[in-house]
N, C-alpha and C positions, 0 to 999 in steps of 0.2 A: 070823604071828599071824592068827587068823580074825577076820573082821569081826563086830561085834555086829549085831543086827537093825536097830537104829537107824542105824548107820553104813551098812548096806546100803540102807536106805530113802533116806537122804540121797544116797548115790552114784547111785542110780537117778534120783531127781528132779533132781539136778544134771546128769546125762547128758541128760535130756530138756530141760533148760534152762528150768525154770519156777520161779516163786516159790511157796513152800509154808510152811505152819505146821502144827504138831501141834495138833489140836483136842482130842484125847483120847488118852491113852496108858495101856494096861493091860499092863505088861510080864509080869505073872504069867500072863495069858491069851494073851499074845503077839498082842494086837489093838491096832491103831493107827488112829485117825481123822485124816485129813489134809485140810487145805484147800489147794487148788492154784489158782494164778492165773497166767495167761500174762504174759510180759514185755510191756511196752508196745509194743515193736517186732516182736512175734511176729504174723505174719499167717496162721499156720496155722489152719484151722477147729478149734474146740474138740473136735470129734469125733475129728479126726486126732491131736491131742495126747493125748486120753484113750486112744485105741487104742494109741499108742506106750507110754504109761505102763503100761497093762494088760499088754501083751506082756512088758515087762521084769519086772513083778512076778510074772506067771505063770511065767516062766522061772526065777525065784528061788524058786518053790514057795510063793507066797503065794496065798490066796484073795482075790479082788478084787471089791468091790461099789462101784459108782460112782453118783453123782447129779450130773447136769450142771445147772449154773445153780441151785444150792441157794438156797432163800429163807430158811430159818430158821437163819442162822449169825450169830455175833457179829461176824465180819469178812467183808468181801466176798470171794467166791470164785467161780471158774468151775466147779470140780469139787470135790465132797466125796467122798473115797475112804475106805472102810473096808477095811483089809487084815488078814489073820490068817494065821498060820502053823500 
C-alpha cells in the first residue's frame, strides 16, 4: 500500500528526529506548512537540521521553502517549512 503524503511527511520528520506540527494543510493543493522544533538534547546547528530535512523532501519530489527562526507563529518553532508537491 502506498503512503499518503501526510504519512510520507511524518516519516521524513521522524527520520530526522525533530518535533513538528502542521500549521496549515491544504490537501487539495497538496501544500503543507510545518512548524519544526529541535529535540531538547539535539546539539546540531539548526542549519544542519534544515539541510537534512530539505534533502529528504527534495528526494521525495516536494518543493521546499524554509524560514529559520520564524517570528510570526502561534507556537514556538525553529523552522517554518512550506512544502508542496
